[in-house]
PDB file of N, CA, C and O in Angstrom:
ATOM      1  N   MET A   1     401.805 179.159 204.872  1.00  0.00           N
ATOM      2  CA  MET A   1     401.270 178.255 204.953  1.00  0.00           C
ATOM      3  C   MET A   1     401.026 177.506 205.928  1.00  0.00           C
ATOM      4  O   MET A   1     400.219 176.580 205.847  1.00  0.00           O
ATOM      5  N   ILE A   2     401.837 177.859 207.240  1.00  0.00           N
ATOM      6  CA  ILE A   2     401.099 177.540 208.768  1.00  0.00           C
ATOM      7  C   ILE A   2     400.276 177.950 209.004  1.00  0.00           C
ATOM      8  O   ILE A   2     399.434 177.126 209.362  1.00  0.00           O
ATOM      9  N   LYS A   3     399.855 179.284 209.020  1.00  0.00           N
ATOM     10  CA  LYS A   3     398.263 179.986 209.054  1.00  0.00           C
ATOM     11  C   LYS A   3     397.327 178.952 208.460  1.00  0.00           C
ATOM     12  O   LYS A   3     396.430 178.583 209.218  1.00  0.00           O
ATOM     13  N   ARG A   4     397.367 178.371 207.153  1.00  0.00           N
ATOM     14  CA  ARG A   4     396.618 177.925 206.644  1.00  0.00           C
ATOM     15  C   ARG A   4     396.341 176.195 207.100  1.00  0.00           C
ATOM     16  O   ARG A   4     395.371 175.468 206.885  1.00  0.00           O
ATOM     17  N   ALA A   5     397.498 175.965 207.728  1.00  0.00           N
ATOM     18  CA  ALA A   5     397.446 174.552 207.999  1.00  0.00           C
ATOM     19  C   ALA A   5     396.672 174.406 209.428  1.00  0.00           C
ATOM     20  O   ALA A   5     396.083 173.444 209.920  1.00  0.00           O
ATOM     21  N   VAL A   6     396.869 175.557 209.842  1.00  0.00           N
ATOM     22  CA  VAL A   6     396.396 175.749 211.140  1.00  0.00           C
ATOM     23  C   VAL A   6     394.640 175.972 210.990  1.00  0.00           C
ATOM     24  O   VAL A   6     393.886 175.555 211.869  1.00  0.00           O
ATOM     25  N   GLU A   7     394.211 176.580 209.938  1.00  0.00           N
ATOM     26  CA  GLU A   7     392.934 177.137 209.477  1.00  0.00           C
ATOM     27  C   GLU A   7     392.104 175.553 209.056  1.00  0.00           C
ATOM     28  O   GLU A   7     390.906 175.482 209.334  1.00  0.00           O
ATOM     29  N   LEU A   8     392.822 174.270 208.359  1.00  0.00           N
ATOM     30  CA  LEU A   8     392.938 173.571 207.875  1.00  0.00           C
ATOM     31  C   LEU A   8     392.424 172.621 209.108  1.00  0.00           C
ATOM     32  O   LEU A   8     391.296 172.128 209.083  1.00  0.00           O
ATOM     33  N   ALA A   9     393.395 172.390 210.256  1.00  0.00           N
ATOM     34  CA  ALA A   9     393.203 171.671 211.186  1.00  0.00           C
ATOM     35  C   ALA A   9     392.073 171.728 212.343  1.00  0.00           C
ATOM     36  O   ALA A   9     391.879 170.965 213.290  1.00  0.00           O
ATOM     37  N   ALA A  10     391.324 173.027 211.890  1.00  0.00           N
ATOM     38  CA  ALA A  10     390.269 173.517 213.219  1.00  0.00           C
ATOM     39  C   ALA A  10     388.904 173.836 212.136  1.00  0.00           C
ATOM     40  O   ALA A  10     387.904 174.539 212.275  1.00  0.00           O
ATOM     41  N   MET A  11     389.299 173.129 211.228  1.00  0.00           N
ATOM     42  CA  MET A  11     387.722 172.593 210.199  1.00  0.00           C
ATOM     43  C   MET A  11     387.150 171.495 210.561  1.00  0.00           C
ATOM     44  O   MET A  11     387.821 170.514 210.879  1.00  0.00           O
ATOM     45  N   THR A  12     385.884 171.495 210.567  1.00  0.00           N
ATOM     46  CA  THR A  12     384.804 169.968 211.099  1.00  0.00           C
ATOM     47  C   THR A  12     383.432 170.267 210.486  1.00  0.00           C
ATOM     48  O   THR A  12     382.648 171.200 210.662  1.00  0.00           O
ATOM     49  N   PRO A  13     383.387 168.984 209.572  1.00  0.00           N
ATOM     50  CA  PRO A  13     384.452 168.064 209.850  1.00  0.00           C
ATOM     51  C   PRO A  13     385.581 167.849 209.370  1.00  0.00           C
ATOM     52  O   PRO A  13     385.890 168.294 208.265  1.00  0.00           O
ATOM     53  N   ARG A  14     386.326 167.194 210.044  1.00  0.00           N
ATOM     54  CA  ARG A  14     387.934 166.978 209.779  1.00  0.00           C
ATOM     55  C   ARG A  14     388.271 166.330 208.405  1.00  0.00           C
ATOM     56  O   ARG A  14     387.636 165.370 207.968  1.00  0.00           O
ATOM     57  N   LEU A  15     389.252 166.883 207.787  1.00  0.00           N
ATOM     58  CA  LEU A  15     389.328 166.564 206.316  1.00  0.00           C
ATOM     59  C   LEU A  15     390.602 165.273 206.498  1.00  0.00           C
ATOM     60  O   LEU A  15     391.476 165.330 207.362  1.00  0.00           O
ATOM     61  N   PRO A  16     390.483 164.299 205.623  1.00  0.00           N
ATOM     62  CA  PRO A  16     391.161 163.440 205.218  1.00  0.00           C
ATOM     63  C   PRO A  16     393.026 163.801 205.064  1.00  0.00           C
ATOM     64  O   PRO A  16     393.146 164.716 204.249  1.00  0.00           O
ATOM     65  N   PRO A  17     393.777 163.555 205.356  1.00  0.00           N
ATOM     66  CA  PRO A  17     395.351 163.675 205.445  1.00  0.00           C
ATOM     67  C   PRO A  17     395.797 163.837 203.655  1.00  0.00           C
ATOM     68  O   PRO A  17     396.542 164.759 203.322  1.00  0.00           O
ATOM     69  N   LYS A  18     395.300 162.936 202.703  1.00  0.00           N
ATOM     70  CA  LYS A  18     395.588 163.685 201.672  1.00  0.00           C
ATOM     71  C   LYS A  18     394.649 164.932 201.225  1.00  0.00           C
ATOM     72  O   LYS A  18     395.038 165.446 200.177  1.00  0.00           O
ATOM     73  N   ASP A  19     393.629 165.458 201.733  1.00  0.00           N
ATOM     74  CA  ASP A  19     393.181 166.427 201.295  1.00  0.00           C
ATOM     75  C   ASP A  19     393.378 167.517 201.647  1.00  0.00           C
ATOM     76  O   ASP A  19     393.226 168.443 200.851  1.00  0.00           O
ATOM     77  N   VAL A  20     393.742 167.717 202.834  1.00  0.00           N
ATOM     78  CA  VAL A  20     394.688 168.524 203.912  1.00  0.00           C
ATOM     79  C   VAL A  20     395.969 168.832 203.251  1.00  0.00           C
ATOM     80  O   VAL A  20     396.248 170.029 203.188  1.00  0.00           O
ATOM     81  N   PHE A  21     396.713 168.081 202.800  1.00  0.00           N
ATOM     82  CA  PHE A  21     398.176 168.132 202.057  1.00  0.00           C
ATOM     83  C   PHE A  21     397.836 168.832 200.481  1.00  0.00           C
ATOM     84  O   PHE A  21     398.515 169.770 200.063  1.00  0.00           O
ATOM     85  N   ASP A  22     396.565 168.167 199.594  1.00  0.00           N
ATOM     86  CA  ASP A  22     396.460 168.825 198.494  1.00  0.00           C
ATOM     87  C   ASP A  22     396.157 170.396 198.736  1.00  0.00           C
ATOM     88  O   ASP A  22     396.644 170.958 197.755  1.00  0.00           O
ATOM     89  N   ARG A  23     395.582 171.355 199.581  1.00  0.00           N
ATOM     90  CA  ARG A  23     394.845 171.734 200.103  1.00  0.00           C
ATOM     91  C   ARG A  23     395.948 172.724 200.178  1.00  0.00           C
ATOM     92  O   ARG A  23     395.939 173.753 199.503  1.00  0.00           O
ATOM     93  N   LEU A  24     397.160 172.320 201.228  1.00  0.00           N
ATOM     94  CA  LEU A  24     398.068 173.036 201.633  1.00  0.00           C
ATOM     95  C   LEU A  24     398.936 173.323 200.232  1.00  0.00           C
ATOM     96  O   LEU A  24     399.032 174.528 199.997  1.00  0.00           O
ATOM     97  N   ILE A  25     399.487 172.582 199.405  1.00  0.00           N
ATOM     98  CA  ILE A  25     400.462 172.584 198.415  1.00  0.00           C
ATOM     99  C   ILE A  25     399.414 173.503 197.349  1.00  0.00           C
ATOM    100  O   ILE A  25     400.066 174.360 196.752  1.00  0.00           O
ATOM    101  N   LYS A  26     398.385 173.501 197.100  1.00  0.00           N
ATOM    102  CA  LYS A  26     397.631 174.318 196.229  1.00  0.00           C
ATOM    103  C   LYS A  26     397.566 175.686 196.771  1.00  0.00           C
ATOM    104  O   LYS A  26     397.690 176.513 195.868  1.00  0.00           O
ATOM    105  N   ALA A  27     397.444 176.101 197.707  1.00  0.00           N
ATOM    106  CA  ALA A  27     396.825 177.378 198.686  1.00  0.00           C
ATOM    107  C   ALA A  27     397.651 178.419 197.984  1.00  0.00           C
ATOM    108  O   ALA A  27     398.868 178.394 198.166  1.00  0.00           O
ATOM    109  N   PRO A  28     397.139 179.303 197.227  1.00  0.00           N
ATOM    110  CA  PRO A  28     397.370 180.281 196.852  1.00  0.00           C
ATOM    111  C   PRO A  28     398.483 181.336 197.519  1.00  0.00           C
ATOM    112  O   PRO A  28     397.990 181.787 198.553  1.00  0.00           O
ATOM    113  N   SER A  29     399.792 181.873 197.283  1.00  0.00           N
ATOM    114  CA  SER A  29     400.349 182.884 197.984  1.00  0.00           C
ATOM    115  C   SER A  29     400.090 184.023 197.876  1.00  0.00           C
ATOM    116  O   SER A  29     399.716 184.362 196.754  1.00  0.00           O
ATOM    117  N   PRO A  30     400.158 184.974 198.829  1.00  0.00           N
ATOM    118  CA  PRO A  30     400.175 186.048 198.738  1.00  0.00           C
ATOM    119  C   PRO A  30     400.441 186.946 197.314  1.00  0.00           C
ATOM    120  O   PRO A  30     399.760 187.908 196.961  1.00  0.00           O
ATOM    121  N   GLU A  31     401.629 186.368 196.579  1.00  0.00           N
ATOM    122  CA  GLU A  31     401.789 186.668 195.458  1.00  0.00           C
ATOM    123  C   GLU A  31     401.355 186.181 194.597  1.00  0.00           C
ATOM    124  O   GLU A  31     401.791 186.491 193.488  1.00  0.00           O
ATOM    125  N   ALA A  32     400.416 185.305 194.702  1.00  0.00           N
ATOM    126  CA  ALA A  32     399.860 184.764 193.376  1.00  0.00           C
ATOM    127  C   ALA A  32     399.152 185.428 192.421  1.00  0.00           C
ATOM    128  O   ALA A  32     398.476 186.304 192.960  1.00  0.00           O
ATOM    129  N   GLY A  33     399.027 185.400 191.372  1.00  0.00           N
ATOM    130  CA  GLY A  33     398.608 186.364 190.687  1.00  0.00           C
ATOM    131  C   GLY A  33     397.601 185.610 189.599  1.00  0.00           C
ATOM    132  O   GLY A  33     396.878 184.693 189.988  1.00  0.00           O
ATOM    133  N   LYS A  34     397.593 186.092 188.076  1.00  0.00           N
ATOM    134  CA  LYS A  34     396.768 185.718 187.014  1.00  0.00           C
ATOM    135  C   LYS A  34     397.297 183.972 187.101  1.00  0.00           C
ATOM    136  O   LYS A  34     398.364 183.379 187.265  1.00  0.00           O
ATOM    137  N   GLY A  35     395.806 183.596 186.878  1.00  0.00           N
ATOM    138  CA  GLY A  35     396.225 181.923 186.801  1.00  0.00           C
ATOM    139  C   GLY A  35     395.943 180.902 188.019  1.00  0.00           C
ATOM    140  O   GLY A  35     395.723 179.693 187.949  1.00  0.00           O
ATOM    141  N   ALA A  36     396.028 181.910 189.390  1.00  0.00           N
ATOM    142  CA  ALA A  36     395.531 181.087 190.559  1.00  0.00           C
ATOM    143  C   ALA A  36     394.274 180.854 190.564  1.00  0.00           C
ATOM    144  O   ALA A  36     393.509 181.562 189.909  1.00  0.00           O
ATOM    145  N   THR A  37     393.839 179.805 191.315  1.00  0.00           N
ATOM    146  CA  THR A  37     393.086 179.651 191.690  1.00  0.00           C
ATOM    147  C   THR A  37     392.645 179.434 193.411  1.00  0.00           C
ATOM    148  O   THR A  37     393.198 178.617 194.148  1.00  0.00           O
ATOM    149  N   ILE A  38     391.564 180.338 193.814  1.00  0.00           N
ATOM    150  CA  ILE A  38     391.653 180.112 195.104  1.00  0.00           C
ATOM    151  C   ILE A  38     389.849 179.668 195.467  1.00  0.00           C
ATOM    152  O   ILE A  38     388.867 180.382 195.267  1.00  0.00           O
ATOM    153  N   GLU A  39     389.879 178.579 195.917  1.00  0.00           N
ATOM    154  CA  GLU A  39     388.619 177.994 196.065  1.00  0.00           C
ATOM    155  C   GLU A  39     387.999 178.249 197.484  1.00  0.00           C
ATOM    156  O   GLU A  39     388.707 178.139 198.484  1.00  0.00           O
ATOM    157  N   VAL A  40     386.821 178.553 197.557  1.00  0.00           N
ATOM    158  CA  VAL A  40     385.936 178.877 198.520  1.00  0.00           C
ATOM    159  C   VAL A  40     385.298 178.084 199.312  1.00  0.00           C
ATOM    160  O   VAL A  40     384.496 177.427 198.649  1.00  0.00           O
ATOM    161  N   GLN A  41     385.265 177.836 200.365  1.00  0.00           N
ATOM    162  CA  GLN A  41     384.384 176.824 201.273  1.00  0.00           C
ATOM    163  C   GLN A  41     383.473 177.312 202.204  1.00  0.00           C
ATOM    164  O   GLN A  41     383.562 178.223 203.026  1.00  0.00           O
ATOM    165  N   VAL A  42     382.505 176.474 201.900  1.00  0.00           N
ATOM    166  CA  VAL A  42     381.467 176.685 203.506  1.00  0.00           C
ATOM    167  C   VAL A  42     381.355 175.534 204.141  1.00  0.00           C
ATOM    168  O   VAL A  42     380.971 174.586 203.456  1.00  0.00           O
ATOM    169  N   ALA A  43     381.622 175.313 205.462  1.00  0.00           N
ATOM    170  CA  ALA A  43     381.516 174.361 206.422  1.00  0.00           C
ATOM    171  C   ALA A  43     382.742 173.228 205.866  1.00  0.00           C
ATOM    172  O   ALA A  43     382.203 172.122 205.897  1.00  0.00           O
ATOM    173  N   GLY A  44     383.825 173.126 205.495  1.00  0.00           N
ATOM    174  CA  GLY A  44     385.024 172.665 205.014  1.00  0.00           C
ATOM    175  C   GLY A  44     384.857 171.927 203.674  1.00  0.00           C
ATOM    176  O   GLY A  44     385.504 170.952 203.292  1.00  0.00           O
ATOM    177  N   LYS A  45     383.813 172.611 202.997  1.00  0.00           N
ATOM    178  CA  LYS A  45     383.447 171.778 201.805  1.00  0.00           C
ATOM    179  C   LYS A  45     383.542 173.059 200.434  1.00  0.00           C
ATOM    180  O   LYS A  45     383.101 174.207 200.499  1.00  0.00           O
ATOM    181  N   PRO A  46     384.203 172.457 199.342  1.00  0.00           N
ATOM    182  CA  PRO A  46     384.492 173.668 198.185  1.00  0.00           C
ATOM    183  C   PRO A  46     382.979 173.745 197.847  1.00  0.00           C
ATOM    184  O   PRO A  46     382.245 172.759 197.887  1.00  0.00           O
ATOM    185  N   VAL A  47     382.416 175.471 197.384  1.00  0.00           N
ATOM    186  CA  VAL A  47     381.265 175.748 197.149  1.00  0.00           C
ATOM    187  C   VAL A  47     381.716 176.664 195.790  1.00  0.00           C
ATOM    188  O   VAL A  47     380.919 176.821 194.866  1.00  0.00           O
ATOM    189  N   ALA A  48     382.610 177.048 195.776  1.00  0.00           N
ATOM    190  CA  ALA A  48     382.778 177.873 194.569  1.00  0.00           C
ATOM    191  C   ALA A  48     384.617 178.457 194.407  1.00  0.00           C
ATOM    192  O   ALA A  48     385.361 178.661 195.365  1.00  0.00           O
ATOM    193  N   SER A  49     384.939 178.600 193.111  1.00  0.00           N
ATOM    194  CA  SER A  49     386.326 179.283 193.003  1.00  0.00           C
ATOM    195  C   SER A  49     386.280 180.619 192.499  1.00  0.00           C
ATOM    196  O   SER A  49     385.235 181.094 192.053  1.00  0.00           O
ATOM    197  N   VAL A  50     387.275 181.203 192.543  1.00  0.00           N
ATOM    198  CA  VAL A  50     387.657 182.386 192.021  1.00  0.00           C
ATOM    199  C   VAL A  50     389.115 182.168 191.146  1.00  0.00           C
ATOM    200  O   VAL A  50     390.040 181.421 191.465  1.00  0.00           O
ATOM    201  N   VAL A  51     389.031 183.026 189.983  1.00  0.00           N
ATOM    202  CA  VAL A  51     390.718 182.863 189.066  1.00  0.00           C
ATOM    203  C   VAL A  51     390.575 183.903 188.145  1.00  0.00           C
ATOM    204  O   VAL A  51     389.587 184.226 187.486  1.00  0.00           O
ATOM    205  N   ALA A  52     391.641 184.359 188.188  1.00  0.00           N
ATOM    206  CA  ALA A  52     392.594 185.161 187.244  1.00  0.00           C
ATOM    207  C   ALA A  52     392.826 184.448 185.827  1.00  0.00           C
ATOM    208  O   ALA A  52     393.616 183.512 185.704  1.00  0.00           O
ATOM    209  N   ASP A  53     392.235 184.854 185.000  1.00  0.00           N
ATOM    210  CA  ASP A  53     393.301 184.407 183.890  1.00  0.00           C
ATOM    211  C   ASP A  53     394.271 185.191 183.028  1.00  0.00           C
ATOM    212  O   ASP A  53     394.304 186.415 183.158  1.00  0.00           O
ATOM    213  N   ALA A  54     395.041 184.598 182.182  1.00  0.00           N
ATOM    214  CA  ALA A  54     396.499 185.657 181.634  1.00  0.00           C
ATOM    215  C   ALA A  54     395.706 187.032 181.404  1.00  0.00           C
ATOM    216  O   ALA A  54     396.364 187.996 181.796  1.00  0.00           O
ATOM    217  N   LYS A  55     394.702 187.294 180.971  1.00  0.00           N
ATOM    218  CA  LYS A  55     394.544 188.898 180.773  1.00  0.00           C
ATOM    219  C   LYS A  55     394.336 189.608 182.118  1.00  0.00           C
ATOM    220  O   LYS A  55     394.445 190.834 182.128  1.00  0.00           O
ATOM    221  N   GLY A  56     394.163 189.218 182.797  1.00  0.00           N
ATOM    222  CA  GLY A  56     393.677 189.406 184.435  1.00  0.00           C
ATOM    223  C   GLY A  56     392.241 189.642 184.422  1.00  0.00           C
ATOM    224  O   GLY A  56     391.665 190.463 185.136  1.00  0.00           O
ATOM    225  N   GLN A  57     391.689 188.855 183.550  1.00  0.00           N
ATOM    226  CA  GLN A  57     389.842 189.091 183.765  1.00  0.00           C
ATOM    227  C   GLN A  57     389.600 187.682 185.284  1.00  0.00           C
ATOM    228  O   GLN A  57     390.295 186.692 185.512  1.00  0.00           O
ATOM    229  N   ILE A  58     388.477 188.148 185.954  1.00  0.00           N
ATOM    230  CA  ILE A  58     388.461 187.469 186.881  1.00  0.00           C
ATOM    231  C   ILE A  58     387.547 186.861 186.882  1.00  0.00           C
ATOM    232  O   ILE A  58     386.570 187.607 186.805  1.00  0.00           O
ATOM    233  N   GLN A  59     387.141 185.316 186.954  1.00  0.00           N
ATOM    234  CA  GLN A  59     385.992 184.662 186.508  1.00  0.00           C
ATOM    235  C   GLN A  59     385.537 183.684 188.407  1.00  0.00           C
ATOM    236  O   GLN A  59     386.233 182.847 188.980  1.00  0.00           O
ATOM    237  N   VAL A  60     384.264 184.232 188.826  1.00  0.00           N
ATOM    238  CA  VAL A  60     383.795 183.379 189.962  1.00  0.00           C
ATOM    239  C   VAL A  60     382.807 182.633 189.606  1.00  0.00           C
ATOM    240  O   VAL A  60     381.805 183.056 189.029  1.00  0.00           O
ATOM    241  N   SER A  61     383.049 181.273 189.975  1.00  0.00           N
ATOM    242  CA  SER A  61     382.313 179.653 189.216  1.00  0.00           C
ATOM    243  C   SER A  61     381.609 179.611 190.689  1.00  0.00           C
ATOM    244  O   SER A  61     382.229 180.154 191.603  1.00  0.00           O
ATOM    245  N   VAL A  62     380.403 179.024 190.964  1.00  0.00           N
ATOM    246  CA  VAL A  62     379.640 179.015 192.059  1.00  0.00           C
ATOM    247  C   VAL A  62     379.473 177.215 191.248  1.00  0.00           C
ATOM    248  O   VAL A  62     379.519 176.917 190.055  1.00  0.00           O
ATOM    249  N   ARG A  63     379.290 176.380 192.386  1.00  0.00           N
ATOM    250  CA  ARG A  63     379.436 174.724 191.730  1.00  0.00           C
ATOM    251  C   ARG A  63     377.565 174.869 191.698  1.00  0.00           C
ATOM    252  O   ARG A  63     376.773 175.734 192.071  1.00  0.00           O
ATOM    253  N   ALA A  64     377.447 173.584 191.074  1.00  0.00           N
ATOM    254  CA  ALA A  64     376.017 173.591 191.053  1.00  0.00           C
ATOM    255  C   ALA A  64     375.086 173.210 192.055  1.00  0.00           C
ATOM    256  O   ALA A  64     375.554 172.192 192.564  1.00  0.00           O
ATOM    257  N   GLY A  65     374.156 173.460 192.528  1.00  0.00           N
ATOM    258  CA  GLY A  65     373.403 173.021 193.608  1.00  0.00           C
ATOM    259  C   GLY A  65     373.526 173.530 194.612  1.00  0.00           C
ATOM    260  O   GLY A  65     372.627 173.329 195.428  1.00  0.00           O
ATOM    261  N   VAL A  66     374.826 174.522 195.064  1.00  0.00           N
ATOM    262  CA  VAL A  66     375.487 175.370 196.058  1.00  0.00           C
ATOM    263  C   VAL A  66     374.033 176.664 195.984  1.00  0.00           C
ATOM    264  O   VAL A  66     373.452 176.957 197.029  1.00  0.00           O
ATOM    265  N   MET A  67     373.743 177.122 195.023  1.00  0.00           N
ATOM    266  CA  MET A  67     373.505 178.343 195.154  1.00  0.00           C
ATOM    267  C   MET A  67     371.605 178.255 194.305  1.00  0.00           C
ATOM    268  O   MET A  67     371.286 177.902 193.169  1.00  0.00           O
ATOM    269  N   ASP A  68     370.899 178.655 195.263  1.00  0.00           N
ATOM    270  CA  ASP A  68     369.491 178.919 194.398  1.00  0.00           C
ATOM    271  C   ASP A  68     369.237 179.743 193.352  1.00  0.00           C
ATOM    272  O   ASP A  68     368.716 180.834 193.584  1.00  0.00           O
ATOM    273  N   PRO A  69     369.534 179.392 192.136  1.00  0.00           N
ATOM    274  CA  PRO A  69     368.811 180.512 190.884  1.00  0.00           C
ATOM    275  C   PRO A  69     368.676 181.571 191.635  1.00  0.00           C
ATOM    276  O   PRO A  69     369.593 182.379 191.782  1.00  0.00           O
ATOM    277  N   THR A  70     367.468 181.691 192.219  1.00  0.00           N
ATOM    278  CA  THR A  70     366.528 183.178 192.615  1.00  0.00           C
ATOM    279  C   THR A  70     367.382 183.547 193.279  1.00  0.00           C
ATOM    280  O   THR A  70     366.887 184.600 193.680  1.00  0.00           O
ATOM    281  N   ARG A  71     368.749 183.458 193.924  1.00  0.00           N
ATOM    282  CA  ARG A  71     369.728 184.266 194.606  1.00  0.00           C
ATOM    283  C   ARG A  71     370.524 185.178 193.521  1.00  0.00           C
ATOM    284  O   ARG A  71     371.152 186.075 194.083  1.00  0.00           O
ATOM    285  N   LEU A  72     370.646 185.172 192.215  1.00  0.00           N
ATOM    286  CA  LEU A  72     371.300 185.396 191.067  1.00  0.00           C
ATOM    287  C   LEU A  72     371.225 187.301 191.253  1.00  0.00           C
ATOM    288  O   LEU A  72     372.195 188.030 191.044  1.00  0.00           O
ATOM    289  N   PRO A  73     370.498 187.556 191.479  1.00  0.00           N
ATOM    290  CA  PRO A  73     370.306 189.290 191.892  1.00  0.00           C
ATOM    291  C   PRO A  73     370.703 189.292 193.239  1.00  0.00           C
ATOM    292  O   PRO A  73     370.738 190.515 193.371  1.00  0.00           O
ATOM    293  N   ASP A  74     371.039 188.844 194.373  1.00  0.00           N
ATOM    294  CA  ASP A  74     371.892 189.114 195.281  1.00  0.00           C
ATOM    295  C   ASP A  74     373.134 188.699 195.405  1.00  0.00           C
ATOM    296  O   ASP A  74     373.687 188.707 196.505  1.00  0.00           O
ATOM    297  N   LEU A  75     373.578 188.392 194.594  1.00  0.00           N
ATOM    298  CA  LEU A  75     375.074 187.924 194.283  1.00  0.00           C
ATOM    299  C   LEU A  75     375.210 189.280 193.774  1.00  0.00           C
ATOM    300  O   LEU A  75     375.760 190.168 194.425  1.00  0.00           O
ATOM    301  N   ALA A  76     374.643 189.470 192.453  1.00  0.00           N
ATOM    302  CA  ALA A  76     374.822 190.759 191.719  1.00  0.00           C
ATOM    303  C   ALA A  76     375.419 191.496 192.798  1.00  0.00           C
ATOM    304  O   ALA A  76     376.578 191.728 193.141  1.00  0.00           O
ATOM    305  N   ALA A  77     374.007 191.863 193.333  1.00  0.00           N
ATOM    306  CA  ALA A  77     374.054 193.005 194.271  1.00  0.00           C
ATOM    307  C   ALA A  77     375.885 193.105 195.095  1.00  0.00           C
ATOM    308  O   ALA A  77     376.704 194.022 195.024  1.00  0.00           O
ATOM    309  N   LEU A  78     375.967 191.878 195.753  1.00  0.00           N
ATOM    310  CA  LEU A  78     376.961 191.833 195.997  1.00  0.00           C
ATOM    311  C   LEU A  78     378.209 192.142 195.763  1.00  0.00           C
ATOM    312  O   LEU A  78     378.853 192.846 196.540  1.00  0.00           O
ATOM    313  N   LEU A  79     378.821 191.523 194.377  1.00  0.00           N
ATOM    314  CA  LEU A  79     379.629 192.271 193.734  1.00  0.00           C
ATOM    315  C   LEU A  79     379.634 193.801 193.233  1.00  0.00           C
ATOM    316  O   LEU A  79     380.639 194.506 193.323  1.00  0.00           O
ATOM    317  N   GLU A  80     378.397 194.247 192.690  1.00  0.00           N
ATOM    318  CA  GLU A  80     378.449 196.123 192.632  1.00  0.00           C
ATOM    319  C   GLU A  80     378.978 196.134 193.744  1.00  0.00           C
ATOM    320  O   GLU A  80     380.195 196.271 193.618  1.00  0.00           O
ATOM    321  N   THR A  81     378.445 196.002 195.488  1.00  0.00           N
ATOM    322  CA  THR A  81     378.918 196.759 196.311  1.00  0.00           C
ATOM    323  C   THR A  81     380.880 196.420 196.239  1.00  0.00           C
ATOM    324  O   THR A  81     381.704 197.317 196.058  1.00  0.00           O
ATOM    325  N   PHE A  82     381.155 195.240 196.394  1.00  0.00           N
ATOM    326  CA  PHE A  82     382.390 194.847 196.161  1.00  0.00           C
ATOM    327  C   PHE A  82     383.420 196.106 195.509  1.00  0.00           C
ATOM    328  O   PHE A  82     384.263 196.895 195.936  1.00  0.00           O
ATOM    329  N   LEU A  83     382.682 195.700 194.016  1.00  0.00           N
ATOM    330  CA  LEU A  83     383.591 196.257 192.848  1.00  0.00           C
ATOM    331  C   LEU A  83     383.442 197.834 193.167  1.00  0.00           C
ATOM    332  O   LEU A  83     384.348 198.513 192.684  1.00  0.00           O
ATOM    333  N   SER A  84     382.497 198.505 193.865  1.00  0.00           N
ATOM    334  CA  SER A  84     382.408 199.866 193.718  1.00  0.00           C
ATOM    335  C   SER A  84     383.673 200.612 194.999  1.00  0.00           C
ATOM    336  O   SER A  84     384.212 201.717 195.063  1.00  0.00           O
ATOM    337  N   LYS A  85     383.746 199.421 195.828  1.00  0.00           N
ATOM    338  CA  LYS A  85     384.709 199.970 196.954  1.00  0.00           C
ATOM    339  C   LYS A  85     386.302 199.906 196.093  1.00  0.00           C
ATOM    340  O   LYS A  85     386.493 199.078 195.203  1.00  0.00           O
ATOM    341  N   LYS A  86     387.234 200.786 196.469  1.00  0.00           N
ATOM    342  CA  LYS A  86     388.570 200.713 196.377  1.00  0.00           C
ATOM    343  C   LYS A  86     389.200 199.984 197.342  1.00  0.00           C
ATOM    344  O   LYS A  86     389.082 199.954 198.567  1.00  0.00           O
ATOM    345  N   THR A  87     390.075 199.249 196.362  1.00  0.00           N
ATOM    346  CA  THR A  87     391.181 198.279 196.877  1.00  0.00           C
ATOM    347  C   THR A  87     392.365 198.690 197.057  1.00  0.00           C
ATOM    348  O   THR A  87     393.093 199.079 196.143  1.00  0.00           O
ATOM    349  N   PRO A  88     392.749 198.635 198.525  1.00  0.00           N
ATOM    350  CA  PRO A  88     394.047 199.558 198.644  1.00  0.00           C
ATOM    351  C   PRO A  88     395.450 198.055 197.845  1.00  0.00           C
ATOM    352  O   PRO A  88     395.375 196.832 197.725  1.00  0.00           O
ATOM    353  N   LYS A  89     396.365 198.935 197.558  1.00  0.00           N
ATOM    354  CA  LYS A  89     397.333 198.526 197.155  1.00  0.00           C
ATOM    355  C   LYS A  89     398.173 197.332 198.540  1.00  0.00           C
ATOM    356  O   LYS A  89     398.550 197.645 199.669  1.00  0.00           O
ATOM    357  N   ARG A  90     398.218 196.038 197.878  1.00  0.00           N
ATOM    358  CA  ARG A  90     399.029 195.418 199.183  1.00  0.00           C
ATOM    359  C   ARG A  90     400.752 196.050 198.841  1.00  0.00           C
ATOM    360  O   ARG A  90     401.312 196.450 197.820  1.00  0.00           O
ATOM    361  N   VAL A  91     401.114 195.904 200.076  1.00  0.00           N
ATOM    362  CA  VAL A  91     402.852 196.672 200.423  1.00  0.00           C
ATOM    363  C   VAL A  91     403.516 195.258 200.091  1.00  0.00           C
ATOM    364  O   VAL A  91     402.811 194.304 200.419  1.00  0.00           O
ATOM    365  N   SER A  92     404.653 194.970 199.544  1.00  0.00           N
ATOM    366  CA  SER A  92     405.366 193.933 199.262  1.00  0.00           C
ATOM    367  C   SER A  92     405.991 194.168 200.008  1.00  0.00           C
ATOM    368  O   SER A  92     406.969 193.457 200.240  1.00  0.00           O
TER     369      SER A  92
END
């Protein structure tokens, strides 16, 4: 949590205290599993989220207006590249 607090403190523009608190208490832990939502930010603003449902299906949601729809093939290619790589298992 301290690492996340340092990251939030370094953001520009600075977030209001309530936003910092909300993000700290909602930040997923490394053990976060199904149902945990990860917010993706660019320049301190939320632009997308990634969530795993109870069955383990992963959903990536990009907010409206953040991405030009003509870039959809680029996003698909990025996912294809990412998913084709083996992910090392985390050591608990």
